[in-house]
A tleap script that builds the chain and sets N, CA, C and O, in Angstrom:
source leaprc.protein.ff14SB
mol = sequence {
  NPRO GLY LEU SER LYS ALA LYS LEU ALA ASP
  PRO PHE ASP PRO PHE VAL SER PHE ALA GLN
  ASP GLY LEU ASN ILE SER LEU SER MET CYS
  ARG SER ILE MET GLU ARG HIE ASN GLY LYS
  VAL SER VAL ALA ASN THR ARG ALA GLU LYS
  ILE GLU ASN LYS GLY THR THR VAL THR LEU
  TYR PHE PRO CGLU
}
set mol.1.N position { 231.976 -123.298 32.283 }
set mol.1.CA position { 231.043 -121.541 31.473 }
set mol.1.C position { 229.512 -121.424 32.319 }
set mol.1.O position { 228.692 -120.571 31.981 }
set mol.2.N position { 229.266 -122.321 33.372 }
set mol.2.CA position { 228.212 -121.505 34.269 }
set mol.2.C position { 226.841 -122.226 33.236 }
set mol.2.O position { 226.630 -122.553 32.068 }
set mol.3.N position { 226.088 -122.189 34.685 }
set mol.3.CA position { 224.908 -122.732 34.608 }
set mol.3.C position { 224.035 -121.284 33.655 }
set mol.3.O position { 224.258 -120.073 33.640 }
set mol.4.N position { 222.996 -122.162 32.945 }
set mol.4.CA position { 221.691 -121.227 32.323 }
set mol.4.C position { 220.769 -120.997 32.621 }
set mol.4.O position { 220.140 -121.992 32.980 }
set mol.5.N position { 220.148 -119.921 32.696 }
set mol.5.CA position { 219.173 -119.007 34.105 }
set mol.5.C position { 218.075 -119.956 33.929 }
set mol.5.O position { 217.008 -119.693 34.484 }
set mol.6.N position { 218.231 -121.468 32.946 }
set mol.6.CA position { 217.243 -122.553 33.171 }
set mol.6.C position { 217.505 -123.064 34.267 }
set mol.6.O position { 216.797 -122.998 35.272 }
set mol.7.N position { 218.897 -123.799 34.122 }
set mol.7.CA position { 218.861 -124.526 35.124 }
set mol.7.C position { 219.781 -124.020 36.359 }
set mol.7.O position { 220.456 -124.826 36.999 }
set mol.8.N position { 219.765 -122.430 36.698 }
set mol.8.CA position { 219.861 -122.063 37.541 }
set mol.8.C position { 218.643 -121.871 38.188 }
set mol.8.O position { 218.772 -121.671 39.395 }
set mol.9.N position { 217.201 -121.869 37.655 }
set mol.9.CA position { 216.337 -122.604 38.714 }
set mol.9.C position { 216.100 -122.709 40.068 }
set mol.9.O position { 215.703 -122.092 41.056 }
set mol.10.N position { 216.770 -124.397 39.435 }
set mol.10.CA position { 216.733 -125.118 40.135 }
set mol.10.C position { 217.966 -126.303 40.105 }
set mol.10.O position { 218.157 -127.380 39.541 }
set mol.11.N position { 218.466 -125.680 40.785 }
set mol.11.CA position { 220.543 -126.295 41.117 }
set mol.11.C position { 220.233 -127.885 41.441 }
set mol.11.O position { 220.975 -128.764 41.002 }
set mol.12.N position { 219.210 -128.141 42.151 }
set mol.12.CA position { 219.892 -128.899 43.076 }
set mol.12.C position { 218.723 -130.306 42.499 }
set mol.12.O position { 218.639 -131.348 43.149 }
set mol.13.N position { 217.876 -130.049 41.144 }
set mol.13.CA position { 216.913 -130.937 40.877 }
set mol.13.C position { 217.763 -132.598 39.943 }
set mol.13.O position { 218.586 -132.760 39.042 }
set mol.14.N position { 217.141 -133.272 40.624 }
set mol.14.CA position { 217.987 -134.303 40.155 }
set mol.14.C position { 217.953 -134.751 39.225 }
set mol.14.O position { 218.539 -135.829 39.130 }
set mol.15.N position { 217.422 -134.330 38.294 }
set mol.15.CA position { 216.358 -134.371 36.343 }
set mol.15.C position { 217.155 -133.880 35.875 }
set mol.15.O position { 217.636 -134.315 34.828 }
set mol.16.N position { 217.605 -132.769 36.483 }
set mol.16.CA position { 218.332 -132.227 35.516 }
set mol.16.C position { 219.981 -132.575 35.573 }
set mol.16.O position { 220.791 -132.678 36.494 }
set mol.17.N position { 220.067 -132.725 33.831 }
set mol.17.CA position { 221.571 -132.573 33.765 }
set mol.17.C position { 222.724 -131.004 33.294 }
set mol.17.O position { 222.468 -130.166 32.430 }
set mol.18.N position { 223.738 -131.046 34.041 }
set mol.18.CA position { 224.503 -130.148 33.487 }
set mol.18.C position { 225.289 -130.564 32.674 }
set mol.18.O position { 225.751 -129.737 31.888 }
set mol.19.N position { 225.766 -132.126 32.557 }
set mol.19.CA position { 226.955 -132.216 31.502 }
set mol.19.C position { 225.997 -132.345 30.327 }
set mol.19.O position { 224.955 -131.713 30.156 }
set mol.20.N position { 226.770 -133.678 29.211 }
set mol.20.CA position { 226.325 -134.026 28.188 }
set mol.20.C position { 225.258 -135.334 28.661 }
set mol.20.O position { 224.056 -135.414 28.409 }
set mol.21.N position { 226.014 -136.203 29.338 }
set mol.21.CA position { 225.589 -136.940 29.848 }
set mol.21.C position { 225.600 -137.194 31.745 }
set mol.21.O position { 226.358 -136.942 32.682 }
set mol.22.N position { 224.091 -137.918 31.505 }
set mol.22.CA position { 224.247 -138.629 33.670 }
set mol.22.C position { 223.319 -136.961 34.025 }
set mol.22.O position { 223.082 -135.894 33.457 }
set mol.23.N position { 223.024 -137.732 35.478 }
set mol.23.CA position { 222.151 -136.272 36.354 }
set mol.23.C position { 222.733 -136.098 36.763 }
set mol.23.O position { 223.772 -136.729 36.959 }
set mol.24.N position { 222.362 -135.022 37.177 }
set mol.24.CA position { 222.891 -134.276 38.735 }
set mol.24.C position { 222.216 -134.512 40.018 }
set mol.24.O position { 221.309 -133.942 40.624 }
set mol.25.N position { 222.952 -135.536 40.233 }
set mol.25.CA position { 223.016 -136.773 41.316 }
set mol.25.C position { 223.634 -135.563 42.753 }
set mol.25.O position { 223.115 -135.271 43.831 }
set mol.26.N position { 224.554 -135.254 42.289 }
set mol.26.CA position { 225.607 -134.705 42.727 }
set mol.26.C position { 225.403 -133.576 43.974 }
set mol.26.O position { 225.529 -133.733 45.189 }
set mol.27.N position { 225.083 -132.528 43.287 }
set mol.27.CA position { 224.759 -131.314 43.354 }
set mol.27.C position { 222.713 -131.321 44.851 }
set mol.27.O position { 222.267 -130.631 45.768 }
set mol.28.N position { 222.261 -132.749 43.962 }
set mol.28.CA position { 221.048 -133.211 45.191 }
set mol.28.C position { 221.916 -133.322 46.250 }
set mol.28.O position { 222.027 -132.534 47.189 }
set mol.29.N position { 222.545 -134.370 46.048 }
set mol.29.CA position { 222.841 -135.428 47.176 }
set mol.29.C position { 223.617 -134.008 48.208 }
set mol.29.O position { 223.026 -133.534 49.179 }
set mol.30.N position { 224.900 -133.556 47.775 }
set mol.30.CA position { 225.407 -132.406 49.203 }
set mol.30.C position { 223.907 -131.486 49.113 }
set mol.30.O position { 223.069 -131.426 50.012 }
set mol.31.N position { 223.873 -131.162 48.476 }
set mol.31.CA position { 222.317 -130.366 49.618 }
set mol.31.C position { 221.986 -131.276 50.393 }
set mol.31.O position { 222.045 -130.677 51.466 }
set mol.32.N position { 221.622 -132.485 50.674 }
set mol.32.CA position { 220.844 -133.516 51.568 }
set mol.32.C position { 221.692 -133.488 53.007 }
set mol.32.O position { 221.484 -133.149 54.172 }
set mol.33.N position { 222.608 -133.964 52.334 }
set mol.33.CA position { 224.034 -134.078 53.430 }
set mol.33.C position { 223.986 -132.931 54.088 }
set mol.33.O position { 223.687 -133.092 55.271 }
set mol.34.N position { 224.272 -131.208 53.587 }
set mol.34.CA position { 224.725 -130.692 54.608 }
set mol.34.C position { 223.355 -129.968 55.418 }
set mol.34.O position { 223.180 -129.371 56.481 }
set mol.35.N position { 222.520 -130.391 54.266 }
set mol.35.CA position { 221.326 -130.207 55.528 }
set mol.35.C position { 220.800 -131.082 56.446 }
set mol.35.O position { 219.935 -130.720 57.244 }
set mol.36.N position { 221.522 -132.920 56.388 }
set mol.36.CA position { 221.316 -132.849 57.526 }
set mol.36.C position { 222.218 -132.579 58.452 }
set mol.36.O position { 222.049 -132.997 59.598 }
set mol.37.N position { 223.287 -131.860 58.119 }
set mol.37.CA position { 224.637 -131.421 59.785 }
set mol.37.C position { 223.965 -130.286 60.113 }
set mol.37.O position { 224.639 -129.661 60.932 }
set mol.38.N position { 222.691 -129.592 59.787 }
set mol.38.CA position { 222.733 -127.892 59.319 }
set mol.38.C position { 223.025 -126.932 59.248 }
set mol.38.O position { 222.882 -125.874 59.861 }
set mol.39.N position { 224.071 -127.747 57.388 }
set mol.39.CA position { 224.642 -126.070 56.586 }
set mol.39.C position { 223.602 -126.170 55.712 }
set mol.39.O position { 222.587 -126.864 55.781 }
set mol.40.N position { 223.983 -125.367 54.848 }
set mol.40.CA position { 223.392 -124.629 53.362 }
set mol.40.C position { 224.050 -125.019 52.529 }
set mol.40.O position { 224.973 -125.767 52.851 }
set mol.41.N position { 223.906 -124.770 51.504 }
set mol.41.CA position { 224.244 -124.411 49.714 }
set mol.41.C position { 223.547 -123.846 48.946 }
set mol.41.O position { 222.324 -123.954 48.862 }
set mol.42.N position { 224.335 -123.107 48.229 }
set mol.42.CA position { 223.701 -121.988 47.823 }
set mol.42.C position { 224.468 -122.284 46.224 }
set mol.42.O position { 225.573 -122.819 46.136 }
set mol.43.N position { 223.624 -121.809 44.967 }
set mol.43.CA position { 224.418 -121.920 44.539 }
set mol.43.C position { 223.261 -119.965 43.031 }
set mol.43.O position { 222.200 -119.343 42.965 }
set mol.44.N position { 224.818 -120.076 42.229 }
set mol.44.CA position { 224.644 -118.812 41.974 }
set mol.44.C position { 225.763 -118.806 40.953 }
set mol.44.O position { 226.741 -119.552 40.994 }
set mol.45.N position { 225.446 -117.630 39.777 }
set mol.45.CA position { 227.021 -117.371 38.650 }
set mol.45.C position { 227.442 -116.922 39.034 }
set mol.45.O position { 226.782 -116.225 39.805 }
set mol.46.N position { 228.750 -116.714 39.068 }
set mol.46.CA position { 229.518 -116.065 39.406 }
set mol.46.C position { 229.710 -114.803 39.110 }
set mol.46.O position { 230.544 -114.289 39.855 }
set mol.47.N position { 229.350 -114.221 38.459 }
set mol.47.CA position { 228.713 -113.003 37.882 }
set mol.47.C position { 228.067 -112.065 38.579 }
set mol.47.O position { 227.399 -112.717 39.381 }
set mol.48.N position { 227.783 -110.507 38.831 }
set mol.48.CA position { 226.682 -110.345 39.856 }
set mol.48.C position { 225.645 -109.999 38.530 }
set mol.48.O position { 224.437 -109.910 38.749 }
set mol.49.N position { 226.260 -109.784 36.956 }
set mol.49.CA position { 225.127 -109.327 36.381 }
set mol.49.C position { 224.354 -110.845 35.857 }
set mol.49.O position { 223.471 -110.847 34.999 }
set mol.50.N position { 224.763 -111.866 36.408 }
set mol.50.CA position { 224.127 -113.500 35.888 }
set mol.50.C position { 224.019 -113.401 34.546 }
set mol.50.O position { 222.997 -113.737 33.947 }
set mol.51.N position { 225.383 -112.791 33.806 }
set mol.51.CA position { 225.796 -113.463 33.210 }
set mol.51.C position { 226.114 -114.854 32.077 }
set mol.51.O position { 227.214 -115.321 32.371 }
set mol.52.N position { 225.529 -115.554 31.002 }
set mol.52.CA position { 225.939 -116.343 31.013 }
set mol.52.C position { 227.452 -117.448 30.531 }
set mol.52.O position { 228.401 -116.727 30.221 }
set mol.53.N position { 227.595 -118.102 30.489 }
set mol.53.CA position { 228.934 -118.540 30.206 }
set mol.53.C position { 229.963 -117.856 30.907 }
set mol.53.O position { 230.986 -117.668 30.248 }
set mol.54.N position { 229.948 -117.292 32.478 }
set mol.54.CA position { 231.035 -116.898 32.987 }
set mol.54.C position { 231.293 -117.858 34.173 }
set mol.54.O position { 232.036 -117.320 34.994 }
set mol.55.N position { 230.946 -119.004 34.494 }
set mol.55.CA position { 231.449 -119.901 35.652 }
set mol.55.C position { 230.368 -119.406 36.895 }
set mol.55.O position { 230.224 -118.276 37.361 }
set mol.56.N position { 229.862 -120.321 37.153 }
set mol.56.CA position { 229.470 -120.650 38.134 }
set mol.56.C position { 229.691 -120.700 40.009 }
set mol.56.O position { 230.652 -121.463 40.109 }
set mol.57.N position { 229.394 -120.389 41.094 }
set mol.57.CA position { 230.356 -120.625 42.364 }
set mol.57.C position { 228.682 -121.437 42.808 }
set mol.57.O position { 227.498 -121.151 42.628 }
set mol.58.N position { 229.418 -122.514 43.437 }
set mol.58.CA position { 228.841 -123.339 44.856 }
set mol.58.C position { 229.377 -123.132 45.477 }
set mol.58.O position { 230.590 -123.005 45.310 }
set mol.59.N position { 228.502 -122.911 47.048 }
set mol.59.CA position { 229.058 -122.174 47.836 }
set mol.59.C position { 228.216 -123.439 49.332 }
set mol.59.O position { 227.138 -124.011 49.488 }
set mol.60.N position { 229.422 -123.324 50.041 }
set mol.60.CA position { 228.601 -124.123 51.326 }
set mol.60.C position { 228.685 -123.360 52.289 }
set mol.60.O position { 229.449 -122.397 52.363 }
set mol.61.N position { 227.668 -123.833 53.367 }
set mol.61.CA position { 227.675 -122.940 54.389 }
set mol.61.C position { 227.366 -124.097 55.893 }
set mol.61.O position { 226.342 -124.654 56.289 }
set mol.62.N position { 228.888 -124.080 56.443 }
set mol.62.CA position { 228.892 -124.586 57.699 }
set mol.62.C position { 228.454 -124.519 58.885 }
set mol.62.O position { 228.952 -123.418 59.123 }
set mol.63.N position { 227.669 -124.918 60.309 }
set mol.63.CA position { 227.696 -124.356 60.867 }
set mol.63.C position { 228.371 -124.051 61.780 }
set mol.63.O position { 229.568 -124.027 61.494 }
set mol.64.N position { 228.099 -123.765 62.916 }
set mol.64.CA position { 229.617 -123.527 63.729 }
set mol.64.C position { 229.688 -124.393 64.926 }
set mol.64.O position { 230.689 -124.373 65.643 }
savepdb mol mol.pdb
quit
């Protein structure tokens, strides 16, 4: 359904849950691994208008 604007503010916070149970460790770990390899991760709502409940895109940028 996409992230709310509040959760989109810091999607890598390991103590904010996107699921009904559990923590957001996966995005936090993903960012940590990517940064150790000189990569980057971005998270944005799929629609340009930033409409909630329309999906979220997570993009991984790998170094060349």
